[in-house]
PAPA-798692 format. One record per residue (C-alpha): x, y, z; residue in three letters. Coordinates in steps of 0.05 Angstrom, whole numbers, padded with zeros to 5 digits, always signed. Each point is the difference from the previous one (the first is absolute). Example, Ala and Ser with C-alpha at 12.3 -4.5 7.8 and 13.67 -1.06 7.14 Angstrom:
BEGIN
+00246-00090+00156ala;+00027+00069-00013ser;
REM end
This chain:
BEGIN
-00569+00132+00258met;-00047+00040-00042ser;+00005-00019-00077leu;-00008+00070-00027val;+00052-00008-00054glu;+00036-00059-00030val;+00070+00004-00022ala;+00012-00004-00073glu;+00042-00060-00024pro;+00068+00013-00030leu;-00010+00013-00077pro;+00030-00052-00044pro;+00071+00015-00022ser;+00068-00034-00010leu;+00019+00022+00070trp;-00063-00026+00032ala;+00010-00067-00033ala;+00073-00007+00021thr;+00009+00038+00064ala;+00024-00027+00068glu;-00057-00019+00046pro;-00042+00058+00031ala;+00013+00017+00073val;-00060-00006+00047asp;-00033+00068+00007thr;-00068-00011+00029pro;-00053+00054+00004pro;-00003+00044+00059leu;-00051-00028+00050asp;+00011+00043+00062asp;+00016+00072+00017pro;+00077+00012+00000val;+00044+00055+00031thr;+00069+00011-00035ala;+00054+00052-00001asp;-00008+00004-00077val;-00056-00021-00045ala;+00014-00010-00073ile;-00051-00005-00054val;+00025-00036-00062gly;+00042-00062+00000ala;+00040+00017-00064gly;+00079+00011+00001tyr;-00009+00067+00034thr;-00044-00026+00057gly;+00040-00065+00009leu;+00069+00031-00001ser;-00023+00056+00048thr;-00034-00053+00046ala;+00064-00046+00001leu;+00044+00058+00019his;-00044+00027+00050leu;-00008-00070+00033ala;+00074-00008+00001glu;+00000+00064+00044gln;-00043-00033+00048gly;-00064+00037-00018leu;-00070-00031-00001arg;-00022+00000-00073val;-00067-00019-00029cys;-00004-00005-00075val;-00069-00008-00037ile;-00015-00013-00072asp;-00066-00007-00034ala;+00025-00064-00033asn;+00067-00029+00014glu;+00072+00019+00000pro;+00023+00013-00073gly;-00068+00000-00026trp;+00010+00067-00039gly;+00055+00021-00046ala;+00051-00028+00052ser;-00019-00070-00024gly;-00015+00015-00074arg;+00058+00043-00025asn;+00059-00017-00044gly;+00048-00020+00057gly;+00052+00050-00023gln;+00042+00029+00057val;+00026+00066-00026ile;+00034+00052+00039pro;-00011+00075-00012gly;-00058+00043-00016leu;-00031+00027-00065lys;+00049+00060+00007tyr;+00075-00006-00004asp;+00048+00021+00058pro;+00017+00068-00027asp;-00075+00016-00009glu;-00017-00020+00068leu;+00052+00044+00031ile;-00023+00056-00044arg;-00070-00009+00022arg;+00012-00011+00075phe;+00067+00036+00014gly;+00067-00030+00017pro;-00014-00029+00068arg;-00070-00027-00009asp;+00014-00018-00074gly;+00060-00039+00019asp;-00040-00036+00056ala;-00054-00019-00050leu;+00052-00022-00052val;+00034-00046+00054gln;-00068-00030+00020met;-00021-00013-00072ala;+00070-00025-00020gly;+00000-00050+00060gly;-00072-00025-00008ala;+00019-00066-00035ala;+00051-00009+00054asp;-00058+00000+00052ser;-00038-00052-00036val;+00056-00049-00010phe;+00026+00012+00073asp;-00070-00018+00028leu;-00003-00061-00045ile;+00069-00025+00027gly;-00014+00020+00071arg;-00069-00035+00006his;+00015-00058-00049gly;-00057+00022-00046ile;-00011-00051-00055gln;-00021+00038-00058cys;+00047-00019-00061asn;+00044+00059+00016ala;+00052+00017-00052thr;+00045+00060-00010arg;+00025+00002-00071ala;-00015+00073-00014gly;-00049+00044-00036trp;+00007+00019-00072ile;-00032+00062-00028gln;+00004+00001-00075pro;-00022+00053-00050thr;-00026-00003-00070his;+00020+00072-00012ser;+00073+00023-00017ala;-00026+00071+00027arg;-00013-00031+00068leu;+00066-00037+00005leu;+00034+00061+00029gly;-00053+00007+00055thr;+00009-00072+00020leu;+00075+00005+00001his;-00005+00063+00042ser;-00048-00037+00048arg;+00052-00056+00006ala;+00059+00049+00011gln;-00038+00034+00056gln;-00009-00063+00037trp;+00072-00022-00016ala;+00024+00065+00030ala;-00035-00020+00065arg;+00034-00068+00001gly;-00055-00042-00033ala;+00023-00062-00042pro;-00027+00018-00069val;+00023-00013-00071glu;-00013+00035-00066leu;-00023-00047-00053leu;+00007+00013-00078asp;-00046-00032-00054arg;+00039-00066-00003ala;+00006-00007+00075gln;-00074+00011+00014ile;-00022-00045-00055ser;+00042-00058+00029arg;-00028+00015+00072arg;-00071+00003-00018leu;-00004-00043-00062gly;-00033+00051-00049thr;+00026+00051-00051asp;-00057+00048+00018thr;+00044+00047+00040phe;+00057+00049-00014val;+00034-00003+00065gly;-00013+00015+00073gly;+00030-00016+00070trp;-00003-00053+00054val;-00006+00014+00076asp;+00029-00060+00037leu;-00033+00021+00066arg;-00067-00025-00027ala;-00029-00069-00004gly;-00065-00038+00004ser;-00045-00037+00049val;-00065-00042-00002his;-00041+00060+00025pro;-00055-00040+00034leu;+00049-00045+00035ser;+00039+00060+00022tyr;-00061+00033+00028ala;-00019-00064+00036arg;+00070-00007+00027gly;-00003+00073+00027leu;-00066-00019+00036ala;+00030-00062+00029arg;+00060+00040+00024ala;-00044+00053+00029ala;-00040-00052+00037gln;+00064-00032+00027thr;+00021+00067+00022ala;-00065+00007+00040gly;-00046+00037-00046ala;-00074-00021-00007ala;-00027-00003-00071ile;-00072-00008-00014his;-00026-00013-00071gly;-00073+00003-00019gly;-00005+00062+00043thr;-00022+00064-00033arg;+00009+00069+00032ala;-00068+00033-00003ala;+00020+00065+00035ser;+00054+00036+00038val;-00011+00051+00055glu;+00030+00028+00064arg;-00004-00053+00057gly;+00020-00008+00072pro;+00067-00023-00014lys;+00012+00050-00056gly;-00034-00030-00061trp;-00056-00050-00011arg;-00013-00047-00061ile;-00069-00027-00007arg;+00001-00063-00042thr;-00055-00020-00049ala;-00004-00065+00040gln;-00012+00038+00065gly;+00064-00006+00046pro;+00032+00065+00017leu;+00077+00014-00003ile;+00026+00053+00049asp;+00070+00025-00011ser;+00046+00056+00014lys;+00018+00008-00072gln;-00025-00023-00069ile;+00034-00009-00066leu;-00042-00004-00065leu;+00034-00040-00052ala;-00052-00019-00053thr;+00033+00028-00062asn;-00035-00019-00067gly;-00060-00025+00040tyr;-00013+00060+00039thr;-00071+00018+00017asp;-00039+00052+00039gly;+00029-00017+00069leu;+00039+00065+00006trp;-00031+00066-00032pro;+00028+00017-00070arg;+00054-00055+00002leu;-00028-00043-00056ala;-00008+00063-00042gln;+00076+00014+00008ser;+00022-00056-00047val;-00020-00034-00064ile;-00012-00075+00010ala;+00026-00025-00066ala;-00003-00074-00023asn;+00065-00034-00016ser;-00010-00063-00044phe;+00050-00060-00003ile;+00002-00062-00047val;+00044-00062+00016ala;+00015-00053-00054thr;+00004-00074+00015lys;+00069-00019+00022pro;+00046+00012-00059leu;+00038-00059-00033pro;+00073+00001+00021asp;+00024+00020-00072glu;-00046+00060+00002val;+00011+00020+00071gly;+00073+00000-00007ala;-00005+00057-00051thr;-00044+00045+00044ile;+00030+00037+00058leu;+00052-00055+00008pro;+00032+00035+00060gly;-00066+00005+00040gly;-00007+00074-00001glu;-00066+00037+00004val;-00014+00055-00053ala;-00047+00060-00012ser;+00009+00045-00058asp;+00006+00075+00002ser;-00063+00018-00033arg;-00056+00040+00039arg;-00047-00057-00015leu;+00051-00050+00018leu;+00003-00077-00006leu;+00032-00039+00055tyr;+00023-00073-00008phe;+00035-00056+00034arg;+00004-00076+00009lys;-00027-00035+00060asp;+00034-00058+00037ala;-00030-00052-00046his;+00021+00034-00065gly;-00067+00037-00019arg;+00008+00067-00031leu;-00042+00056+00031leu;-00021+00059-00038met;-00035+00059+00036gly;-00024+00070-00017gly;-00061+00046+00003arg;-00070-00024-00019gly;-00073+00024+00005pro;-00020+00040+00061phe;-00057-00047+00013arg;+00009-00071+00025glu;+00016-00051-00052pro;-00058-00036-00035arg;+00034-00050-00048ser;+00064-00024-00028ala;-00003+00055-00050ala;+00017+00051+00052asp;+00070-00027+00003trp;+00011-00010-00078met;+00045+00064-00006his;+00050-00033+00049leu;+00000-00063-00036glu;+00011+00036-00066arg;+00057+00042+00031ala;+00031-00064+00027ala;+00002-00034-00068arg;+00025+00064-00036leu;+00057+00005+00051met;+00014-00073+00002phe;-00015-00033-00066pro;+00024-00068+00031gln;-00066+00003+00038leu;-00038-00014-00063lys;-00029-00070+00018asn;-00001+00011+00076ile;-00067+00003+00035gly;-00021+00042+00058tyr;-00016-00031+00067glu;-00022+00058+00045tyr;-00031+00069-00007arg;-00014+00047+00059trp;-00002+00073+00022ala;+00008+00043+00063gly;-00008+00074+00018arg;+00059+00045+00015ile;-00005+00070+00027ala;+00024+00055-00044ile;+00014+00070+00031thr;-00003+00067-00035arg;+00075+00011+00013asn;+00021-00073-00012phe;+00030-00004+00070leu;-00024-00042+00061pro;-00041+00040+00047his;+00002+00002+00077val;-00053+00037+00036his;-00008+00017+00073val;-00069+00034+00001pro;-00008-00005+00076ala;+00040-00019+00061glu;+00008-00073+00002gly;-00026-00011-00072met;+00051-00018-00054thr;-00017-00017-00072ile;+00045-00029-00055ala;-00016-00016-00071leu;+00014+00014-00075gly;+00063-00041-00021tyr;-00012+00011-00076asn;+00018-00071-00019gly;+00061-00005+00044arg;-00036-00028+00062gly;+00040-00063+00019ile;+00064+00037+00016ala;-00028+00069+00021met;-00058-00025+00043ala;+00049-00047+00036thr;+00052+00051+00017thr;-00053+00054+00014leu;-00029-00047+00049gly;+00063-00005+00039lys;+00004+00075+00005his;-00072+00007+00017leu;+00013-00048+00057ala;+00054+00044+00025ala;-00043+00061-00004leu;-00063-00030+00033ile;+00046-00037+00049gly;+00032+00066+00023gly;+00072-00021-00019thr;+00004+00056-00049thr;-00030+00067-00010arg;-00006+00003-00076gly;-00004-00037-00065leu;+00044+00001-00062pro;-00062+00013-00036leu;-00035+00063+00028pro;-00073-00005+00017pro;-00047+00039-00041thr;-00074+00023+00005ser;-00055-00041-00034ile;-00014+00034-00066glu;-00057-00032-00042pro;+00010-00004-00073ile;-00047+00050-00035pro;-00062-00034-00032phe;+00024-00067+00030his;-00069-00030-00018ala;+00026+00001-00071leu;+00061-00043+00015gln;-00015-00050-00053arg;+00003+00057-00050phe;+00063+00023+00029tyr;+00029-00068-00014ile;-00026-00001-00072ser;+00027+00068-00015ala;+00064-00014+00033gly;+00010-00064-00038val;-00015+00037-00067ala;+00046+00058+00019trp;+00058-00042+00026tyr;-00009-00046-00063gly;+00011+00062-00044leu;+00058+00021+00040leu;+00032-00070-00004asp;-00010+00000-00076ala;+00034+00069-00006leu;+00059-00024+00042ser;
REM end
Protein backbone atom coordinates (compact mmCIF):
# COMPACT_ATOMS: atom_id res chain seq x y z
CA MET A 1 0.00 0.00 0.00
CA SER A 2 1.28 3.47 -0.89
CA LEU A 3 1.43 5.84 2.06
CA VAL A 4 0.43 8.89 0.04
CA GLU A 5 -1.81 10.28 2.75
CA VAL A 6 -2.51 9.43 6.36
CA ALA A 7 -5.99 9.75 7.83
CA GLU A 8 -6.41 12.50 10.38
CA PRO A 9 -7.28 11.31 13.89
CA LEU A 10 -10.73 12.12 15.23
CA PRO A 11 -10.54 15.58 16.83
CA PRO A 12 -11.04 15.71 20.63
CA SER A 13 -14.65 16.22 21.72
CA LEU A 14 -17.20 14.94 24.21
CA TRP A 15 -18.44 12.52 21.59
CA ALA A 16 -14.98 11.21 20.71
CA ALA A 17 -14.33 10.57 24.40
CA THR A 18 -17.60 8.74 25.11
CA ALA A 19 -18.62 7.00 21.85
CA GLU A 20 -19.22 3.34 21.22
CA PRO A 21 -16.13 1.62 19.75
CA ALA A 22 -15.34 2.41 16.12
CA VAL A 23 -15.99 -0.22 13.48
CA ASP A 24 -13.06 -1.63 11.54
CA THR A 25 -12.76 0.28 8.26
CA PRO A 26 -9.30 -0.44 6.85
CA PRO A 27 -7.90 1.60 3.96
CA LEU A 28 -8.60 0.29 0.48
CA ASP A 29 -5.61 -1.78 -0.61
CA ASP A 30 -6.81 -3.35 -3.86
CA PRO A 31 -8.92 -2.34 -6.87
CA VAL A 32 -12.65 -2.79 -6.35
CA THR A 33 -15.67 -3.15 -8.63
CA ALA A 34 -19.05 -2.16 -7.16
CA ASP A 35 -22.57 -1.31 -8.23
CA VAL A 36 -22.39 1.94 -6.26
CA ALA A 37 -19.37 3.80 -4.88
CA ILE A 38 -20.00 6.37 -2.16
CA VAL A 39 -17.55 9.11 -1.20
CA GLY A 40 -18.12 10.27 2.38
CA ALA A 41 -18.96 8.18 5.44
CA GLY A 42 -21.23 10.61 7.24
CA TYR A 43 -24.96 10.19 7.74
CA THR A 44 -25.83 10.64 4.06
CA GLY A 45 -23.29 8.14 2.78
CA LEU A 46 -23.87 5.59 5.53
CA SER A 47 -27.67 5.70 5.37
CA THR A 48 -27.59 5.38 1.59
CA ALA A 49 -25.07 2.53 1.80
CA LEU A 50 -27.19 0.66 4.34
CA HIS A 51 -30.37 0.96 2.29
CA LEU A 52 -28.59 0.03 -0.95
CA ALA A 53 -26.93 -3.00 0.63
CA GLU A 54 -30.31 -4.12 1.90
CA GLN A 55 -31.45 -4.09 -1.74
CA GLY A 56 -28.65 -6.54 -2.51
CA LEU A 57 -26.38 -4.10 -4.35
CA ARG A 58 -22.59 -4.15 -4.05
CA VAL A 59 -21.66 -0.94 -2.24
CA CYS A 60 -18.21 0.50 -1.53
CA VAL A 61 -17.93 3.51 0.79
CA ILE A 62 -14.70 5.44 1.17
CA ASP A 63 -13.78 8.27 3.51
CA ALA A 64 -10.57 10.23 3.83
CA ASN A 65 -10.64 9.61 7.56
CA GLU A 66 -13.23 7.42 9.33
CA PRO A 67 -17.02 7.14 9.61
CA GLY A 68 -18.37 10.14 11.54
CA TRP A 69 -15.11 12.09 11.36
CA GLY A 70 -16.80 15.25 10.07
CA ALA A 71 -19.89 17.00 11.38
CA SER A 72 -21.70 13.65 11.70
CA GLY A 73 -19.52 12.93 14.73
CA ARG A 74 -19.26 16.46 16.09
CA ASN A 75 -22.77 17.98 16.02
CA GLY A 76 -25.11 18.62 18.93
CA GLY A 77 -26.97 15.33 18.60
CA GLN A 78 -30.38 16.92 18.10
CA VAL A 79 -32.74 14.90 15.91
CA ILE A 80 -35.21 17.49 14.60
CA PRO A 81 -37.77 16.90 11.83
CA GLY A 82 -38.63 19.56 9.30
CA LEU A 83 -36.62 22.10 7.32
CA LYS A 84 -35.84 25.78 7.74
CA TYR A 85 -39.10 26.56 5.93
CA ASP A 86 -42.56 25.81 7.35
CA PRO A 87 -44.95 23.43 5.54
CA ASP A 88 -47.11 26.13 3.98
CA GLU A 89 -44.02 27.90 2.60
CA LEU A 90 -42.68 24.67 1.10
CA ILE A 91 -45.97 24.07 -0.68
CA ARG A 92 -45.95 27.66 -1.94
CA ARG A 93 -42.42 27.22 -3.29
CA PHE A 94 -42.77 23.76 -4.83
CA GLY A 95 -46.48 23.47 -5.56
CA PRO A 96 -49.13 21.23 -3.97
CA ARG A 97 -47.82 17.87 -5.21
CA ASP A 98 -44.04 18.30 -4.87
CA GLY A 99 -44.37 20.54 -1.84
CA ASP A 100 -46.51 18.04 0.02
CA ALA A 101 -44.07 15.23 -0.80
CA LEU A 102 -41.22 17.32 0.59
CA VAL A 103 -43.22 18.19 3.71
CA GLN A 104 -43.94 14.52 4.31
CA MET A 105 -40.28 13.57 3.90
CA ALA A 106 -39.09 16.35 6.21
CA GLY A 107 -41.82 15.71 8.75
CA GLY A 108 -40.95 12.02 8.92
CA ALA A 109 -37.19 12.56 9.07
CA ALA A 110 -36.88 11.92 12.81
CA ASP A 111 -38.94 8.75 12.40
CA SER A 112 -36.33 7.49 9.92
CA VAL A 113 -33.58 7.95 12.52
CA PHE A 114 -35.35 6.27 15.41
CA ASP A 115 -36.67 3.47 13.19
CA LEU A 116 -33.13 2.62 12.08
CA ILE A 117 -31.88 2.78 15.66
CA GLY A 118 -34.57 0.34 16.77
CA ARG A 119 -34.31 -1.97 13.77
CA HIS A 120 -30.52 -2.34 13.98
CA GLY A 121 -30.08 -2.10 17.75
CA ILE A 122 -27.82 0.95 17.47
CA GLN A 123 -26.44 1.91 20.88
CA CYS A 124 -26.35 5.72 20.85
CA ASN A 125 -28.18 6.96 23.98
CA ALA A 126 -31.27 7.63 21.88
CA THR A 127 -34.09 9.50 23.58
CA ARG A 128 -37.27 10.93 22.11
CA ALA A 129 -38.53 13.57 24.51
CA GLY A 130 -39.10 16.33 21.95
CA TRP A 131 -37.56 19.56 20.66
CA ILE A 132 -38.42 22.90 22.20
CA GLN A 133 -38.12 26.07 20.12
CA PRO A 134 -38.37 29.07 22.44
CA THR A 135 -38.29 32.75 21.56
CA HIS A 136 -37.10 35.87 23.37
CA SER A 137 -39.43 38.04 21.34
CA ALA A 138 -43.16 38.53 21.79
CA ARG A 139 -43.19 39.67 18.15
CA LEU A 140 -42.00 36.26 16.99
CA LEU A 141 -44.34 34.24 19.18
CA GLY A 142 -47.06 34.34 16.53
CA THR A 143 -44.63 32.96 13.93
CA LEU A 144 -43.72 30.04 16.18
CA HIS A 145 -47.36 29.32 16.98
CA SER A 146 -48.18 29.37 13.26
CA ARG A 147 -45.35 26.89 12.64
CA ALA A 148 -46.68 24.58 15.35
CA GLN A 149 -50.23 24.84 14.02
CA GLN A 150 -49.12 24.02 10.48
CA TRP A 151 -47.48 20.83 11.69
CA ALA A 152 -50.42 20.02 13.96
CA ALA A 153 -52.75 20.29 10.96
CA ARG A 154 -50.65 17.52 9.38
CA GLY A 155 -50.94 15.25 12.39
CA ALA A 156 -47.70 16.10 14.23
CA PRO A 157 -47.74 15.86 18.04
CA VAL A 158 -46.95 19.45 19.06
CA GLU A 159 -47.80 21.72 21.96
CA LEU A 160 -47.82 25.51 22.33
CA LEU A 161 -45.95 26.78 25.40
CA ASP A 162 -46.55 30.02 27.28
CA ARG A 163 -43.96 31.81 29.39
CA ALA A 164 -44.57 29.77 32.53
CA GLN A 165 -44.62 26.44 30.70
CA ILE A 166 -41.45 27.11 28.77
CA SER A 167 -39.70 28.32 31.91
CA ARG A 168 -40.53 25.06 33.68
CA ARG A 169 -39.47 22.87 30.78
CA LEU A 170 -36.19 24.68 30.07
CA GLY A 171 -35.19 25.84 33.54
CA THR A 172 -34.71 29.49 32.59
CA ASP A 173 -36.80 32.69 32.56
CA THR A 174 -35.09 33.95 29.38
CA PHE A 175 -37.93 33.20 26.96
CA VAL A 176 -41.49 34.46 26.51
CA GLY A 177 -42.92 31.29 24.99
CA GLY A 178 -42.56 28.82 22.15
CA TRP A 179 -43.58 25.31 21.16
CA VAL A 180 -42.48 21.71 21.49
CA ASP A 181 -42.36 19.09 18.73
CA LEU A 182 -42.64 15.63 20.25
CA ARG A 183 -41.40 13.89 17.09
CA ALA A 184 -37.86 15.03 17.92
CA GLY A 185 -35.20 13.69 20.22
CA SER A 186 -31.47 13.21 20.69
CA VAL A 187 -28.65 10.77 20.04
CA HIS A 188 -24.97 10.43 20.70
CA PRO A 189 -24.06 11.52 17.16
CA LEU A 190 -20.75 9.70 16.77
CA SER A 191 -22.16 6.48 18.23
CA TYR A 192 -25.09 6.81 15.83
CA ALA A 193 -22.72 7.22 12.86
CA ARG A 194 -20.70 4.22 13.97
CA GLY A 195 -23.90 2.24 14.44
CA LEU A 196 -24.99 3.07 10.89
CA ALA A 197 -21.58 1.95 9.64
CA ARG A 198 -21.84 -1.32 11.53
CA ALA A 199 -25.36 -1.93 10.20
CA ALA A 200 -24.24 -1.17 6.63
CA GLN A 201 -21.33 -3.59 6.95
CA THR A 202 -23.64 -6.28 8.33
CA ALA A 203 -25.89 -5.75 5.30
CA GLY A 204 -22.91 -6.31 3.02
CA ALA A 205 -21.48 -2.85 2.30
CA ALA A 206 -17.70 -2.40 2.27
CA ILE A 207 -16.44 0.69 4.14
CA HIS A 208 -12.86 1.92 3.87
CA GLY A 209 -11.50 4.71 6.02
CA GLY A 210 -8.21 6.47 5.39
CA THR A 211 -9.03 6.42 1.67
CA ARG A 212 -9.29 9.79 -0.03
CA ALA A 213 -10.88 10.14 -3.45
CA ALA A 214 -8.34 11.94 -5.61
CA SER A 215 -10.37 12.12 -8.83
CA VAL A 216 -13.59 10.95 -10.44
CA GLU A 217 -13.81 10.13 -14.15
CA ARG A 218 -15.67 7.98 -16.63
CA GLY A 219 -14.57 4.37 -16.50
CA PRO A 220 -15.19 0.95 -18.04
CA LYS A 221 -18.10 0.17 -15.70
CA GLY A 222 -19.51 3.68 -15.88
CA TRP A 223 -17.39 5.59 -13.35
CA ARG A 224 -13.92 5.31 -11.87
CA ILE A 225 -12.58 6.77 -8.64
CA ARG A 226 -8.82 7.12 -8.32
CA THR A 227 -7.86 7.11 -4.66
CA ALA A 228 -4.93 9.04 -3.26
CA GLN A 229 -3.44 5.75 -2.07
CA GLY A 230 -3.56 4.27 -5.58
CA PRO A 231 -6.30 1.59 -5.79
CA LEU A 232 -9.13 2.23 -8.26
CA ILE A 233 -12.86 1.84 -7.70
CA ASP A 234 -14.97 1.05 -10.76
CA SER A 235 -18.72 1.37 -10.32
CA LYS A 236 -21.92 1.84 -12.25
CA GLN A 237 -22.96 4.76 -10.07
CA ILE A 238 -21.38 7.20 -7.63
CA LEU A 239 -22.79 9.20 -4.73
CA LEU A 240 -20.79 12.16 -3.44
CA ALA A 241 -21.78 12.85 0.18
CA THR A 242 -19.11 15.12 1.65
CA ASN A 243 -21.27 18.01 2.93
CA GLY A 244 -19.29 20.61 4.95
CA TYR A 245 -15.97 18.98 4.02
CA THR A 246 -16.52 19.08 0.26
CA ASP A 247 -13.34 19.71 -1.76
CA GLY A 248 -12.61 20.03 -5.47
CA LEU A 249 -13.52 16.46 -6.41
CA TRP A 250 -16.43 17.62 -8.60
CA PRO A 251 -16.32 20.95 -10.45
CA ARG A 252 -17.94 23.93 -8.69
CA LEU A 253 -19.47 21.80 -5.94
CA ALA A 254 -17.41 23.20 -3.06
CA GLN A 255 -18.31 26.71 -4.24
CA SER A 256 -22.06 25.95 -3.96
CA VAL A 257 -22.10 25.90 -0.13
CA ILE A 258 -20.65 27.86 2.75
CA ALA A 259 -18.73 25.56 5.10
CA ALA A 260 -19.48 27.32 8.39
CA ASN A 261 -18.06 26.25 11.72
CA SER A 262 -20.47 25.27 14.49
CA PHE A 263 -18.97 25.47 17.98
CA ILE A 264 -20.06 23.50 21.07
CA VAL A 265 -19.09 23.48 24.76
CA ALA A 266 -20.00 20.87 27.37
CA THR A 267 -19.95 21.32 31.12
CA LYS A 268 -18.78 18.79 33.60
CA PRO A 269 -21.61 16.46 34.71
CA LEU A 270 -24.04 18.67 36.61
CA PRO A 271 -24.71 18.04 40.30
CA ASP A 272 -28.12 16.42 40.75
CA GLU A 273 -29.62 19.53 42.31
CA VAL A 274 -28.55 21.65 39.33
CA GLY A 275 -29.30 19.10 36.62
CA ALA A 276 -32.84 18.68 37.93
CA THR A 277 -33.54 22.35 37.15
CA ILE A 278 -32.36 22.35 33.50
CA LEU A 279 -34.36 20.51 30.82
CA PRO A 280 -35.78 18.13 33.43
CA GLY A 281 -37.86 16.33 30.80
CA GLY A 282 -34.87 15.47 28.61
CA GLU A 283 -35.89 17.60 25.62
CA VAL A 284 -33.45 19.29 23.25
CA ALA A 285 -33.80 22.98 22.41
CA SER A 286 -32.73 25.64 19.93
CA ASP A 287 -34.04 29.17 20.00
CA SER A 288 -35.74 31.12 17.24
CA ARG A 289 -33.01 33.65 16.53
CA ARG A 290 -31.23 33.70 13.21
CA LEU A 291 -27.96 33.33 15.12
CA LEU A 292 -29.48 30.62 17.22
CA LEU A 293 -28.20 28.84 20.28
CA TYR A 294 -28.90 25.13 20.68
CA PHE A 295 -28.65 23.22 23.93
CA ARG A 296 -29.36 19.87 25.58
CA LYS A 297 -28.05 17.52 28.25
CA ASP A 298 -26.14 14.35 27.45
CA ALA A 299 -26.63 10.90 28.97
CA HIS A 300 -24.29 11.78 31.87
CA GLY A 301 -25.94 15.06 32.78
CA ARG A 302 -23.57 17.49 31.08
CA LEU A 303 -25.10 20.61 29.55
CA LEU A 304 -24.13 21.26 25.94
CA MET A 305 -24.40 24.72 24.41
CA GLY A 306 -23.76 25.28 20.72
CA GLY A 307 -23.81 28.09 18.18
CA ARG A 308 -21.82 29.86 15.50
CA GLY A 309 -18.17 30.76 15.96
CA PRO A 310 -15.23 32.04 13.90
CA PHE A 311 -15.01 30.82 10.32
CA ARG A 312 -11.40 29.71 10.88
CA GLU A 313 -10.48 26.68 12.93
CA PRO A 314 -10.44 27.33 16.70
CA ARG A 315 -7.13 28.36 18.23
CA SER A 316 -7.77 28.55 21.97
CA ALA A 317 -10.50 28.26 24.61
CA ALA A 318 -11.27 31.93 24.00
CA ASP A 319 -13.01 30.96 20.75
CA TRP A 320 -15.76 29.30 22.80
CA MET A 321 -16.15 31.99 25.47
CA HIS A 322 -19.29 33.45 23.85
CA LEU A 323 -21.05 30.13 24.34
CA GLU A 324 -19.97 29.83 27.97
CA ARG A 325 -21.22 33.35 28.65
CA ALA A 326 -24.52 32.58 26.91
CA ALA A 327 -24.97 29.44 28.99
CA ARG A 328 -24.37 31.28 32.26
CA LEU A 329 -26.73 34.10 31.28
CA MET A 330 -29.43 31.63 30.34
CA PHE A 331 -28.85 29.37 33.33
CA PRO A 332 -27.44 31.32 36.32
CA GLN A 333 -27.39 28.04 38.26
CA LEU A 334 -24.27 27.14 36.21
CA LYS A 335 -22.25 29.86 37.92
CA ASN A 336 -19.78 27.51 39.63
CA ILE A 337 -19.82 24.73 37.03
CA GLY A 338 -16.70 24.15 34.93
CA TYR A 339 -16.45 23.17 31.25
CA GLU A 340 -14.99 19.84 30.28
CA TYR A 341 -15.08 19.83 26.46
CA ARG A 342 -14.90 22.33 23.61
CA TRP A 343 -15.02 21.39 19.91
CA ALA A 344 -16.24 22.45 16.48
CA GLY A 345 -17.32 20.99 13.13
CA ARG A 346 -18.27 22.34 9.73
CA ILE A 347 -21.82 22.36 8.42
CA ALA A 348 -22.80 23.11 4.83
CA ILE A 349 -25.06 26.14 4.35
CA THR A 350 -26.80 26.61 1.01
CA ARG A 351 -28.01 29.86 -0.55
CA ASN A 352 -31.66 28.88 -0.26
CA PHE A 353 -31.31 27.09 3.11
CA LEU A 354 -32.54 23.81 1.63
CA PRO A 355 -30.60 20.58 1.14
CA HIS A 356 -29.32 20.15 -2.40
CA VAL A 357 -29.41 17.05 -4.59
CA HIS A 358 -27.60 17.22 -7.91
CA VAL A 359 -27.48 14.74 -10.79
CA PRO A 360 -24.88 16.42 -13.03
CA ALA A 361 -24.32 13.35 -15.19
CA GLU A 362 -25.89 9.94 -15.68
CA GLY A 363 -24.91 7.71 -12.79
CA MET A 364 -23.55 10.60 -10.69
CA THR A 365 -25.59 11.79 -7.68
CA ILE A 366 -24.57 14.42 -5.14
CA ALA A 367 -26.28 15.31 -1.86
CA LEU A 368 -25.25 17.98 0.64
CA GLY A 369 -26.29 21.16 2.45
CA TYR A 370 -28.38 20.36 5.51
CA ASN A 371 -28.06 23.80 7.11
CA GLY A 372 -27.76 22.42 10.64
CA ARG A 373 -30.49 19.75 10.37
CA GLY A 374 -28.20 16.94 9.25
CA ILE A 375 -28.99 14.00 11.52
CA ALA A 376 -32.63 13.63 10.56
CA MET A 377 -32.53 15.00 7.02
CA ALA A 378 -29.36 13.21 5.89
CA THR A 379 -30.62 9.92 7.29
CA THR A 380 -34.00 10.10 5.59
CA LEU A 381 -32.54 11.50 2.36
CA GLY A 382 -30.18 8.52 2.31
CA LYS A 383 -33.19 6.21 2.25
CA HIS A 384 -34.70 8.08 -0.68
CA LEU A 385 -31.38 8.29 -2.53
CA ALA A 386 -30.98 4.53 -2.22
CA ALA A 387 -34.40 4.06 -3.77
CA LEU A 388 -33.48 6.38 -6.64
CA ILE A 389 -30.02 4.94 -7.25
CA GLY A 390 -31.27 1.38 -6.83
CA GLY A 391 -34.01 1.95 -9.36
CA THR A 392 -37.01 1.33 -7.09
CA THR A 393 -38.32 4.86 -7.64
CA ARG A 394 -38.01 7.41 -10.42
CA GLY A 395 -37.93 10.60 -8.39
CA LEU A 396 -37.12 12.22 -5.08
CA PRO A 397 -39.29 14.28 -2.72
CA LEU A 398 -36.49 16.85 -2.96
CA PRO A 399 -36.16 17.74 -6.66
CA PRO A 400 -32.59 17.70 -8.03
CA THR A 401 -31.14 21.07 -9.04
CA SER A 402 -28.14 22.27 -11.02
CA ILE A 403 -24.91 23.13 -9.22
CA GLU A 404 -24.80 26.90 -8.80
CA PRO A 405 -21.67 28.39 -7.22
CA ILE A 406 -22.17 31.18 -4.73
CA PRO A 407 -20.86 34.43 -6.26
CA PHE A 408 -17.44 35.49 -4.92
CA HIS A 409 -17.25 32.24 -2.97
CA ALA A 410 -13.56 32.82 -2.18
CA LEU A 411 -14.78 35.53 0.18
CA GLN A 412 -16.91 33.09 2.18
CA ARG A 413 -15.27 34.03 5.49
CA PHE A 414 -16.47 37.57 4.82
CA TYR A 415 -19.95 36.26 3.97
CA ILE A 416 -20.00 34.64 7.39
CA SER A 417 -18.80 37.79 9.18
CA ALA A 418 -21.27 40.01 7.33
CA GLY A 419 -24.07 37.51 7.90
CA VAL A 420 -23.35 37.33 11.61
CA ALA A 421 -23.45 41.12 11.87
CA TRP A 422 -26.65 41.41 9.79
CA TYR A 423 -28.50 38.61 11.54
CA GLY A 424 -27.37 39.95 14.90
CA LEU A 425 -28.98 43.29 13.99
CA LEU A 426 -32.19 41.58 12.83
CA ASP A 427 -32.32 39.55 16.05
CA ALA A 428 -31.91 42.71 18.09
CA LEU A 429 -34.72 44.42 16.15
CA SER A 430 -37.00 41.43 16.68
